[in-house]
MOPAC internal coordinates of N, CA, C and O (Angstrom, degrees):
PM7 1SCF
backbone

  N    0.0000 0     0.00 0     0.00 0    0    0    0
  C    1.4578 1     0.00 0     0.00 0    1    0    0
  C    1.5215 1   103.89 1     0.00 0    2    1    0
  O    1.2310 1   121.21 1   -53.86 1    3    2    1
  N    1.3286 1   115.28 1   126.14 1    3    2    1
  C    1.4638 1   121.47 1   171.56 1    5    3    2
  C    1.4442 1   110.15 1  -109.00 1    6    5    3
  O    1.2310 1   120.21 1   -65.00 1    7    6    5
  N    1.3533 1   117.21 1   115.00 1    7    6    5
  C    1.3842 1   120.04 1  -179.19 1    9    7    6
  C    1.5667 1   112.33 1   -84.49 1   10    9    7
  O    1.2310 1   120.52 1   -35.94 1   11   10    9
  N    1.2522 1   116.62 1   144.06 1   11   10    9
  C    1.4471 1   119.84 1   178.26 1   13   11   10
  C    1.5317 1   109.94 1  -142.81 1   14   13   11
  O    1.2310 1   117.38 1   -28.18 1   15   14   13
  N    1.2733 1   122.59 1   151.82 1   15   14   13
  C    1.3754 1   124.22 1   -13.40 1   17   15   14
  C    1.5679 1   115.07 1   -74.84 1   18   17   15
  O    1.2310 1   120.72 1   -27.37 1   19   18   17
  N    1.3337 1   116.23 1   152.63 1   19   18   17
  C    1.4311 1   117.19 1  -177.06 1   21   19   18
  C    1.5731 1   111.23 1   -64.67 1   22   21   19
  O    1.2310 1   120.47 1   -41.77 1   23   22   21
  N    1.3248 1   116.70 1   138.23 1   23   22   21
  C    1.4922 1   120.79 1   178.79 1   25   23   22
  C    1.4956 1   109.82 1   -70.47 1   26   25   23
  O    1.2310 1   122.00 1   -29.68 1   27   26   25
  N    1.3538 1   113.79 1   150.32 1   27   26   25
  C    1.4216 1   117.44 1   171.15 1   29   27   26
  C    1.4867 1   113.13 1   -65.25 1   30   29   27
  O    1.2310 1   117.40 1   -45.74 1   31   30   29
  N    1.2842 1   122.55 1   134.26 1   31   30   29
  C    1.4670 1   124.45 1  -177.70 1   33   31   30
  C    1.5119 1   106.44 1  -174.20 1   34   33   31
  O    1.2310 1   120.26 1    -6.90 1   35   34   33
  N    1.3594 1   117.10 1   173.10 1   35   34   33
  C    1.4266 1   119.31 1   174.48 1   37   35   34
  C    1.5282 1   113.92 1   -64.06 1   38   37   35
  O    1.2310 1   119.30 1   163.76 1   39   38   37
  N    1.2731 1   118.95 1   -16.24 1   39   38   37
  C    1.4434 1   120.72 1   179.45 1   41   39   38
  C    1.6040 1   110.32 1   -76.60 1   42   41   39
  O    1.2310 1   120.75 1   161.88 1   43   42   41
  N    1.2746 1   116.16 1   -18.12 1   43   42   41
  C    1.4462 1   113.83 1  -172.90 1   45   43   42
  C    1.5271 1   112.10 1  -137.92 1   46   45   43
  O    1.2310 1   119.08 1   148.09 1   47   46   45
  N    1.3004 1   119.36 1   -31.91 1   47   46   45
  C    1.4285 1   124.81 1  -176.49 1   49   47   46
  C    1.4406 1   116.18 1   -65.16 1   50   49   47
  O    1.2310 1   115.69 1   -71.75 1   51   50   49
  N    1.2224 1   125.78 1   108.25 1   51   50   49
  C    1.5027 1   127.73 1   179.02 1   53   51   50
  C    1.4772 1   112.63 1    56.33 1   54   53   51
  O    1.2310 1   119.65 1  -142.83 1   55   54   53
  N    1.3214 1   118.26 1    37.17 1   55   54   53
  C    1.4055 1   121.29 1  -175.52 1   57   55   54
  C    1.5420 1   113.53 1   -62.38 1   58   57   55
  O    1.2310 1   119.90 1   151.82 1   59   58   57
  N    1.3308 1   117.80 1   -28.18 1   59   58   57
  C    1.4159 1   120.78 1   177.09 1   61   59   58
  C    1.5095 1   116.62 1   -82.85 1   62   61   59
  O    1.2310 1   120.65 1   159.65 1   63   62   61
  N    1.3440 1   116.36 1   -20.35 1   63   62   61
  C    1.5297 1   120.09 1  -172.30 1   65   63   62
  C    1.5136 1   109.74 1   -59.78 1   66   65   63
  O    1.2310 1   116.43 1   132.15 1   67   66   65
  N    1.3493 1   124.39 1   -47.85 1   67   66   65
  C    1.5280 1   114.89 1  -176.59 1   69   67   66
  C    1.5243 1   112.35 1   -63.69 1   70   69   67
  O    1.2310 1   120.10 1   142.83 1   71   70   69
  N    1.3588 1   117.41 1   -37.17 1   71   70   69
  C    1.3345 1   124.04 1  -179.66 1   73   71   70
  C    1.5797 1   109.17 1   -61.64 1   74   73   71
  O    1.2310 1   122.19 1   132.76 1   75   74   73
  N    1.3661 1   113.41 1   -47.24 1   75   74   73
  C    1.4770 1   117.06 1   179.21 1   77   75   74
  C    1.5648 1   110.16 1   -55.63 1   78   77   75
  O    1.2310 1   122.88 1   134.48 1   79   78   77
  N    1.3559 1   112.09 1   -45.52 1   79   78   77
  C    1.4073 1   116.08 1  -179.19 1   81   79   78
  C    1.5226 1   113.61 1   -59.79 1   82   81   79
  O    1.2310 1   120.97 1   130.26 1   83   82   81
  N    1.3026 1   115.76 1   -49.74 1   83   82   81
  C    1.5485 1   119.49 1  -178.79 1   85   83   82
  C    1.5172 1   110.59 1   -67.15 1   86   85   83
  O    1.2310 1   120.15 1   152.32 1   87   86   85
  N    1.2768 1   117.31 1   -27.68 1   87   86   85
  C    1.4916 1   120.08 1  -177.17 1   89   87   86
  C    1.5397 1   107.41 1   -67.39 1   90   89   87
  O    1.2310 1   120.64 1   150.50 1   91   90   89
  N    1.2949 1   116.38 1   -29.50 1   91   90   89
  C    1.4649 1   116.59 1   177.15 1   93   91   90
  C    1.5078 1   116.09 1   -69.35 1   94   93   91
  O    1.2310 1   122.19 1   159.39 1   95   94   93
  N    1.3815 1   113.41 1   -20.61 1   95   94   93
  C    1.4044 1   120.45 1  -177.51 1   97   95   94
  C    1.5691 1   106.98 1  -100.06 1   98   97   95
  O    1.2310 1   119.67 1   -80.69 1   99   98   97
  N    1.3095 1   118.24 1    99.31 1   99   98   97
  C    1.4162 1   121.03 1  -179.51 1  101   99   98
  C    1.5054 1   119.16 1   -67.25 1  102  101   99
  O    1.2310 1   122.93 1   175.55 1  103  102  101
  N    1.3779 1   111.99 1    -4.45 1  103  102  101
  C    1.5298 1   115.83 1   179.68 1  105  103  102
  C    1.5379 1   109.61 1   -80.12 1  106  105  103
  O    1.2310 1   119.83 1  -179.74 1  107  106  105
  N    1.3126 1   117.93 1     0.26 1  107  106  105
  C    1.4966 1   119.65 1   175.68 1  109  107  106
  C    1.5619 1   106.10 1  -120.15 1  110  109  107
  O    1.2310 1   120.65 1   -95.55 1  111  110  109
  N    1.2765 1   116.36 1    84.45 1  111  110  109
  C    1.4366 1   120.42 1  -176.45 1  113  111  110
  C    1.6246 1   114.33 1   -63.31 1  114  113  111
  O    1.2310 1   120.40 1   152.86 1  115  114  113
  N    1.2438 1   116.85 1   -27.14 1  115  114  113
  C    1.4739 1   119.87 1   176.79 1  117  115  114
  C    1.5765 1   110.44 1   -63.55 1  118  117  115
  O    1.2310 1   121.13 1   147.97 1  119  118  117
  N    1.2868 1   115.44 1   -32.03 1  119  118  117
  C    1.4694 1   119.31 1   179.48 1  121  119  118
  C    1.5107 1   113.35 1   -60.61 1  122  121  119
  O    1.2310 1   120.44 1   160.55 1  123  122  121
  N    1.2925 1   116.76 1   -19.45 1  123  122  121
  C    1.4825 1   121.56 1  -179.21 1  125  123  122
  C    1.5155 1   113.29 1   -87.90 1  126  125  123
  O    1.2310 1   120.16 1   170.32 1  127  126  125
  N    1.4141 1   117.30 1    -9.68 1  127  126  125
  C    1.4550 1   122.56 1  -178.74 1  129  127  126
  C    1.4997 1   108.72 1   -91.44 1  130  129  127
  O    1.2310 1   123.78 1   -73.11 1  131  130  129
  N    1.4210 1   110.36 1   106.89 1  131  130  129
  C    1.4830 1   118.13 1   178.87 1  133  131  130
  C    1.5302 1   114.38 1   -59.30 1  134  133  131
  O    1.2310 1   122.10 1   142.64 1  135  134  133
  N    1.3930 1   113.58 1   -37.36 1  135  134  133
  C    1.4968 1   115.25 1  -177.33 1  137  135  134
  C    1.5741 1   110.12 1   -68.73 1  138  137  135
  O    1.2310 1   121.87 1   138.41 1  139  138  137
  N    1.3214 1   114.03 1   -41.59 1  139  138  137
  C    1.4532 1   116.77 1   177.00 1  141  139  138
  C    1.5418 1   113.70 1   -60.12 1  142  141  139
  O    1.2310 1   122.70 1   136.44 1  143  142  141
  N    1.3654 1   112.43 1   -43.56 1  143  142  141
  C    1.4724 1   120.27 1   176.45 1  145  143  142
  C    1.5281 1   113.74 1   -56.54 1  146  145  143
  O    1.2310 1   121.10 1   131.54 1  147  146  145
  N    1.3905 1   115.49 1   -48.46 1  147  146  145
  C    1.4112 1   120.76 1  -177.35 1  149  147  146
  C    1.5479 1   110.78 1   -65.46 1  150  149  147
  O    1.2310 1   120.24 1   139.81 1  151  150  149
  N    1.3508 1   117.15 1   -40.19 1  151  150  149
  C    1.4721 1   119.73 1   177.09 1  153  151  150
  C    1.4613 1   115.60 1   -61.81 1  154  153  151
  O    1.2310 1   122.99 1   135.69 1  155  154  153
  N    1.4147 1   111.87 1   -44.31 1  155  154  153
  C    1.5150 1   115.19 1   177.62 1  157  155  154
  C    1.4946 1   112.94 1   -63.52 1  158  157  155
  O    1.2310 1   122.41 1   138.22 1  159  158  157
  N    1.3820 1   112.99 1   -41.78 1  159  158  157
  C    1.4920 1   118.70 1   178.03 1  161  159  158
  C    1.5241 1   110.17 1   -59.32 1  162  161  159
  O    1.2310 1   119.45 1   141.67 1  163  162  161
  N    1.3764 1   118.66 1   -38.33 1  163  162  161
  C    1.4065 1   121.42 1   177.76 1  165  163  162
  C    1.5425 1   111.32 1   -63.81 1  166  165  163
  O    1.2310 1   118.79 1   136.39 1  167  166  165
  N    1.3181 1   119.90 1   -43.61 1  167  166  165
  C    1.4416 1   123.59 1   178.53 1  169  167  166
  C    1.5061 1   108.40 1   -62.70 1  170  169  167
  O    1.2310 1   118.22 1   137.06 1  171  170  169
  N    1.3356 1   121.00 1   -42.94 1  171  170  169
  C    1.4276 1   118.46 1   179.46 1  173  171  170
  C    1.5095 1   114.22 1   -70.45 1  174  173  171
  O    1.2310 1   120.38 1   148.77 1  175  174  173
  N    1.3047 1   116.88 1   -31.23 1  175  174  173
  C    1.4356 1   120.41 1   178.60 1  177  175  174
  C    1.5394 1   109.32 1   -68.49 1  178  177  175
  O    1.2310 1   120.78 1   146.26 1  179  178  177
  N    1.3120 1   116.12 1   -33.74 1  179  178  177
  C    1.5092 1   119.86 1   176.37 1  181  179  178
  C    1.4954 1   108.16 1   -68.03 1  182  181  179
  O    1.2310 1   118.47 1   137.49 1  183  182  181
  N    1.3085 1   120.53 1   -42.51 1  183  182  181
  C    1.4640 1   119.98 1   175.08 1  185  183  182
  C    1.5198 1   111.53 1   -62.42 1  186  185  183
  O    1.2310 1   118.77 1   140.48 1  187  186  185
  N    1.2711 1   119.95 1   -39.52 1  187  186  185
  C    1.4912 1   122.18 1   174.37 1  189  187  186
  C    1.4590 1   110.70 1   -61.95 1  190  189  187
  O    1.2310 1   118.34 1   134.69 1  191  190  189
  N    1.3164 1   120.78 1   -45.31 1  191  190  189
  C    1.4288 1   124.52 1   177.09 1  193  191  190
  C    1.5075 1   110.15 1   -54.84 1  194  193  191
  O    1.2310 1   118.54 1   126.38 1  195  194  193
  N    1.2371 1   120.39 1   -53.62 1  195  194  193
  C    1.5413 1   123.51 1   178.45 1  197  195  194
  C    1.4798 1   111.14 1   -57.51 1  198  197  195
  O    1.2310 1   121.03 1   137.28 1  199  198  197
  N    1.3107 1   115.64 1   -42.72 1  199  198  197
  C    1.4676 1   121.48 1  -177.55 1  201  199  198
  C    1.5680 1   109.08 1   -60.64 1  202  201  199
  O    1.2310 1   122.12 1   134.49 1  203  202  201
  N    1.3461 1   113.54 1   -45.51 1  203  202  201
  C    1.4396 1   117.86 1  -179.03 1  205  203  202
  C    1.4848 1   114.50 1   -70.89 1  206  205  203
  O    1.2310 1   119.97 1   141.93 1  207  206  205
  N    1.2906 1   117.67 1   -38.07 1  207  206  205
  C    1.3992 1   125.56 1   174.77 1  209  207  206
  C    1.5221 1   111.66 1   -58.75 1  210  209  207
  O    1.2310 1   120.03 1   133.19 1  211  210  209
  N    1.3454 1   117.54 1   -46.81 1  211  210  209
  C    1.4386 1   120.03 1   179.03 1  213  211  210
  C    1.4858 1   114.36 1   -68.48 1  214  213  211
  O    1.2310 1   118.53 1   151.31 1  215  214  213
  N    1.3516 1   120.41 1   -28.69 1  215  214  213
  C    1.4040 1   124.50 1   178.53 1  217  215  214
  C    1.5743 1   110.97 1   -81.23 1  218  217  215
  O    1.2310 1   120.36 1   144.15 1  219  218  217
  N    1.2717 1   116.92 1   -35.85 1  219  218  217
  C    1.4872 1   120.36 1  -164.94 1  221  219  218
  C    1.5585 1   119.99 1  -125.68 1  222  221  219
  O    1.2310 1   119.37 1   172.61 1  223  222  221
  N    1.3066 1   118.80 1    -7.39 1  223  222  221
  C    1.4207 1   117.65 1  -172.90 1  225  223  222
  C    1.5515 1   110.23 1   -70.19 1  226  225  223
  O    1.2310 1   116.64 1   135.19 1  227  226  225
  N    1.2764 1   124.00 1   -44.81 1  227  226  225
  C    1.5094 1   126.16 1   176.66 1  229  227  226
  C    1.5187 1   108.96 1   -51.05 1  230  229  227
  O    1.2310 1   122.07 1   131.59 1  231  230  229
  N    1.3348 1   113.65 1   -48.41 1  231  230  229
  C    1.5367 1   119.08 1  -176.00 1  233  231  230
  C    1.5273 1   108.79 1   -63.62 1  234  233  231
  O    1.2310 1   121.99 1   137.06 1  235  234  233
  N    1.3813 1   113.80 1   -42.94 1  235  234  233
  C    1.4754 1   116.41 1  -176.84 1  237  235  234
  C    1.4491 1   112.54 1   -68.80 1  238  237  235
  O    1.2310 1   118.91 1   153.69 1  239  238  237
  N    1.3384 1   119.68 1   -26.31 1  239  238  237
  C    1.4870 1   118.64 1   177.42 1  241  239  238
  C    1.5379 1   112.06 1   -81.41 1  242  241  239
  O    1.2310 1   119.77 1   155.51 1  243  242  241
  N    1.3733 1   118.04 1   -24.49 1  243  242  241
  C    1.4239 1   120.38 1   178.07 1  245  243  242
  C    1.5608 1   112.33 1   -80.10 1  246  245  243
  O    1.2310 1   121.99 1   133.59 1  247  246  245
  N    1.2327 1   113.80 1   -46.41 1  247  246  245
  C    1.4879 1   120.35 1  -175.20 1  249  247  246
  C    1.5169 1   105.80 1  -159.87 1  250  249  247
  O    1.2310 1   120.01 1   -48.65 1  251  250  249
  N    1.3320 1   117.59 1   131.35 1  251  250  249
  C    1.3820 1   124.48 1  -178.30 1  253  251  250
  C    1.4854 1   113.83 1   -90.11 1  254  253  251
  O    1.2310 1   119.01 1   -86.98 1  255  254  253
  N    1.3450 1   119.50 1    93.02 1  255  254  253
  C    1.4835 1   119.68 1  -179.58 1  257  255  254
  C    1.5137 1   111.81 1  -100.02 1  258  257  255
  O    1.2310 1   121.38 1    -2.14 1  259  258  257
  N    1.2375 1   114.96 1   177.86 1  259  258  257
  C    1.5485 1   123.44 1  -177.51 1  261  259  258
  C    1.5227 1   104.27 1   -80.16 1  262  261  259
  O    1.2310 1   122.77 1   -37.77 1  263  262  261
  N    1.2718 1   112.29 1   142.23 1  263  262  261
  C    1.4208 1   121.35 1   171.72 1  265  263  262
  C    1.5683 1   105.88 1  -133.60 1  266  265  263
  O    1.2310 1   123.43 1   -85.87 1  267  266  265
  N    1.3092 1   111.03 1    94.13 1  267  266  265
  C    1.4525 1   116.75 1  -172.33 1  269  267  266
  C    1.5679 1   107.11 1    77.18 1  270  269  267
  O    1.2310 1   122.90 1    53.24 1  271  270  269
  N    1.4069 1   112.06 1  -126.76 1  271  270  269
  C    1.4595 1   117.69 1  -178.05 1  273  271  270
  C    1.5343 1   111.66 1   -91.05 1  274  273  271
  O    1.2310 1   118.83 1   175.24 1  275  274  273
  N    1.3674 1   119.83 1    -4.76 1  275  274  273
  C    1.4234 1   120.49 1  -171.13 1  277  275  274
  C    1.4757 1   106.89 1  -130.96 1  278  277  275
  O    1.2310 1   120.17 1   -15.86 1  279  278  277
  N    1.3217 1   117.29 1   164.14 1  279  278  277
  C    1.4778 1   121.17 1   176.19 1  281  279  278
  C    1.5653 1   108.93 1   -75.09 1  282  281  279
  O    1.2310 1   122.10 1   -24.43 1  283  282  281
  N    1.3515 1   113.58 1   155.57 1  283  282  281
  C    1.4763 1   118.72 1   177.23 1  285  283  282
  C    1.5868 1   108.42 1   -58.18 1  286  285  283
  O    1.2310 1   121.87 1   129.22 1  287  286  285
  N    1.3458 1   114.02 1   -50.78 1  287  286  285
  C    1.3870 1   121.24 1  -176.43 1  289  287  286
  C    1.5749 1   111.74 1   -57.42 1  290  289  287
  O    1.2310 1   122.21 1   133.03 1  291  290  289
  N    1.3439 1   113.38 1   -46.97 1  291  290  289
  C    1.4531 1   118.95 1   179.65 1  293  291  290
  C    1.5114 1   112.27 1   -57.09 1  294  293  291
  O    1.2310 1   121.80 1   135.38 1  295  294  293
  N    1.3527 1   114.16 1   -44.62 1  295  294  293
  C    1.4956 1   116.65 1   178.71 1  297  295  294
  C    1.5568 1   112.15 1   -65.29 1  298  297  295
  O    1.2310 1   121.80 1   136.53 1  299  298  297
  N    1.2548 1   114.15 1   -43.47 1  299  298  297
  C    1.5171 1   117.37 1   177.24 1  301  299  298
  C    1.6326 1   112.14 1   -58.98 1  302  301  299
  O    1.2310 1   122.21 1   136.97 1  303  302  301
  N    1.2799 1   113.37 1   -43.03 1  303  302  301
  C    1.4217 1   116.62 1   176.03 1  305  303  302
  C    1.6140 1   114.17 1   -63.77 1  306  305  303
  O    1.2310 1   122.34 1   140.43 1  307  306  305
  N    1.2963 1   113.13 1   -39.57 1  307  306  305
  C    1.4697 1   120.81 1   177.60 1  309  307  306
  C    1.5123 1   108.91 1   -66.18 1  310  309  307
  O    1.2310 1   119.35 1   136.53 1  311  310  309
  N    1.2920 1   118.84 1   -43.47 1  311  310  309
  C    1.4843 1   120.87 1  -179.26 1  313  311  310
  C    1.5077 1   109.92 1   -66.43 1  314  313  311
  O    1.2310 1   119.71 1   142.06 1  315  314  313
  N    1.3292 1   118.16 1   -37.94 1  315  314  313
  C    1.5002 1   118.75 1   179.12 1  317  315  314
  C    1.5803 1   108.94 1   -64.60 1  318  317  315
  O    1.2310 1   122.50 1   135.54 1  319  318  317
  N    1.4013 1   112.81 1   -44.46 1  319  318  317
  C    1.4780 1   115.09 1   179.32 1  321  319  318
  C    1.5053 1   112.95 1   -63.24 1  322  321  319
  O    1.2310 1   121.86 1   141.57 1  323  322  321
  N    1.3534 1   114.04 1   -38.43 1  323  322  321
  C    1.4777 1   114.29 1   179.94 1  325  323  322
  C    1.5146 1   111.61 1   -67.57 1  326  325  323
  O    1.2310 1   119.03 1   144.79 1  327  326  325
  N    1.2944 1   119.46 1   -35.21 1  327  326  325
  C    1.4966 1   120.18 1  -176.55 1  329  327  326
  C    1.5598 1   105.53 1   -74.02 1  330  329  327
  O    1.2310 1   119.14 1   140.48 1  331  330  329
  N    1.2929 1   119.24 1   -39.52 1  331  330  329
  C    1.4452 1   124.28 1   178.96 1  333  331  330
  C    1.5722 1   109.40 1   -59.02 1  334  333  331
  O    1.2310 1   120.76 1   133.03 1  335  334  333
  N    1.2790 1   116.15 1   -46.97 1  335  334  333
  C    1.4482 1   123.26 1   175.82 1  337  335  334
  C    1.4714 1   112.32 1   -60.91 1  338  337  335
  O    1.2310 1   118.45 1   132.51 1  339  338  337
  N    1.3323 1   120.56 1   -47.49 1  339  338  337
  C    1.4287 1   124.47 1  -174.69 1  341  339  338
  C    1.5374 1   111.49 1   -72.40 1  342  341  339
  O    1.2310 1   120.39 1   144.84 1  343  342  341
  N    1.3167 1   116.85 1   -35.16 1  343  342  341
  C    1.4931 1   118.02 1   173.55 1  345  343  342
  C    1.4917 1   115.83 1   -71.54 1  346  345  343
  O    1.2310 1   120.67 1   152.46 1  347  346  345
  N    1.3342 1   116.33 1   -27.54 1  347  346  345
  C    1.4508 1   120.37 1   170.59 1  349  347  346
  C    1.4524 1   110.03 1   -69.64 1  350  349  347
  O    1.2310 1   118.39 1   131.96 1  351  350  349
  N    1.2666 1   120.67 1   -48.04 1  351  350  349
  C    1.4972 1   124.23 1  -176.44 1  353  351  350
  C    1.5068 1   114.64 1   -65.10 1  354  353  351
  O    1.2310 1   121.52 1   143.60 1  355  354  353
  N    1.3496 1   114.69 1   -36.40 1  355  354  353
  C    1.4990 1   116.23 1  -178.62 1  357  355  354
  C    1.5260 1   111.87 1   -95.03 1  358  357  355
  O    1.2310 1   119.04 1   168.73 1  359  358  357
  N    1.3423 1   119.44 1   -11.27 1  359  358  357
  C    1.4272 1   123.93 1  -179.58 1  361  359  358
  C    1.4632 1   112.32 1    64.62 1  362  361  359
  O    1.2310 1   119.08 1  -140.49 1  363  362  361
  N    1.3249 1   119.36 1    39.51 1  363  362  361
  C    1.4221 1   122.64 1   177.24 1  365  363  362
  C    1.5448 1   110.20 1  -124.87 1  366  365  363
  O    1.2310 1   119.11 1   -18.43 1  367  366  365
  N    1.2592 1   119.31 1   161.57 1  367  366  365
  C    1.4882 1   125.28 1   176.91 1  369  367  366
  C    1.5005 1   111.20 1    56.98 1  370  369  367
  O    1.2310 1   118.93 1  -126.03 1  371  370  369
  N    1.2914 1   119.65 1    53.97 1  371  370  369
  C    1.5201 1   116.17 1  -176.07 1  373  371  370
  C    1.5172 1   113.59 1   -64.84 1  374  373  371
  O    1.2310 1   120.79 1   147.35 1  375  374  373
  N    1.2960 1   116.09 1   -32.65 1  375  374  373
  C    1.5312 1   115.31 1   178.32 1  377  375  374
  C    1.5245 1   110.91 1   -67.77 1  378  377  375
  O    1.2310 1   120.48 1   142.14 1  379  378  377
  N    1.3488 1   116.68 1   -37.86 1  379  378  377
  C    1.4527 1   115.91 1   178.29 1  381  379  378
  C    1.5062 1   109.96 1   -72.05 1  382  381  379
  O    1.2310 1   117.77 1   154.90 1  383  382  381
  N    1.2981 1   121.85 1   -25.10 1  383  382  381
  C    1.4364 1   123.73 1   176.53 1  385  383  382
  C    1.5227 1   108.08 1   -66.54 1  386  385  383
  O    1.2310 1   120.14 1   131.26 1  387  386  385
  N    1.3689 1   117.34 1   -48.74 1  387  386  385
  C    1.4548 1   119.83 1   177.49 1  389  387  386
  C    1.4689 1   114.08 1   -63.48 1  390  389  387
  O    1.2310 1   118.78 1   142.62 1  391  390  389
  N    1.2802 1   119.92 1   -37.38 1  391  390  389
  C    1.5189 1   122.44 1   177.97 1  393  391  390
  C    1.4137 1   112.17 1   -70.55 1  394  393  391
  O    1.2310 1   118.57 1   140.21 1  395  394  393
  N    1.3692 1   120.32 1   -39.79 1  395  394  393
  C    1.4569 1   127.72 1  -179.09 1  397  395  394
  C    1.5294 1   106.35 1   -65.04 1  398  397  395
  O    1.2310 1   121.42 1   139.22 1  399  398  397
  N    1.2624 1   114.88 1   -40.78 1  399  398  397
  C    1.5411 1   118.77 1  -176.13 1  401  399  398
  C    1.5405 1   107.59 1   -69.99 1  402  401  399
  O    1.2310 1   116.84 1   140.49 1  403  402  401
  N    1.3416 1   123.61 1   -39.51 1  403  402  401
  C    1.4502 1   123.16 1   175.40 1  405  403  402
  C    1.4956 1   111.21 1   -66.67 1  406  405  403
  O    1.2310 1   118.76 1   141.98 1  407  406  405
  N    1.3426 1   119.97 1   -38.02 1  407  406  405
  C    1.4091 1   123.53 1   178.93 1  409  407  406
  C    1.5737 1   111.97 1   -66.36 1  410  409  407
  O    1.2310 1   121.99 1   140.66 1  411  410  409
  N    1.3766 1   113.79 1   -39.34 1  411  410  409
  C    1.4292 1   119.85 1   174.53 1  413  411  410
  C    1.5202 1   114.45 1   -57.81 1  414  413  411
  O    1.2310 1   122.96 1   133.80 1  415  414  413
  N    1.3541 1   111.94 1   -46.20 1  415  414  413
  C    1.4270 1   116.45 1   176.90 1  417  415  414
  C    1.5740 1   115.85 1   -63.09 1  418  417  415
  O    1.2310 1   122.46 1   142.72 1  419  418  417
  N    1.2718 1   112.89 1   -37.28 1  419  418  417
  C    1.4987 1   123.35 1   178.78 1  421  419  418
  C    1.5290 1   110.07 1   -63.54 1  422  421  419
  O    1.2310 1   123.62 1   129.33 1  423  422  421
  N    1.3811 1   110.67 1   -50.67 1  423  422  421
  C    1.5015 1   119.78 1  -176.47 1  425  423  422
  C    1.5768 1   110.35 1   -66.76 1  426  425  423
  O    1.2310 1   120.92 1   145.53 1  427  426  425
  N    1.3300 1   115.84 1   -34.47 1  427  426  425
  C    1.4158 1   117.81 1   179.08 1  429  427  426
  C    1.5159 1   111.45 1   -70.02 1  430  429  427
  O    1.2310 1   118.61 1   148.67 1  431  430  429
  N    1.3030 1   120.25 1   -31.33 1  431  430  429
  C    1.4806 1   126.56 1   177.47 1  433  431  430
  C    1.5162 1   111.50 1   -65.93 1  434  433  431
  O    1.2310 1   120.42 1   148.71 1  435  434  433
  N    1.3210 1   116.81 1   -31.29 1  435  434  433
  C    1.5804 1   120.13 1  -172.45 1  437  435  434
  C    1.4459 1   107.90 1   -83.26 1  438  437  435
  O    1.2310 1   120.10 1   180.00 1  439  438  437

């Protein structure tokens, strides 16, 4: 399930801006490494996923209310999909990928 439109969050809002800023500064060579950037973004997205799940999952399972412009459940589904996609693309956190995939299927069923 691909939810659209994507909600504003650290996972999507201005994701390129910090990298663009640091790329202008050649004193930070790691900022030029796309692979390192994508891996670190994947780690941060996983942290955001767990943060949002801890804040909102119980509420989303009881009643699905609006959270900004999107529903709580819709955001959580999208965050799960994003982290699954990112961990696949970067080949990191395989255990988290499997867990997020099973959570996604379960949350889609509810």
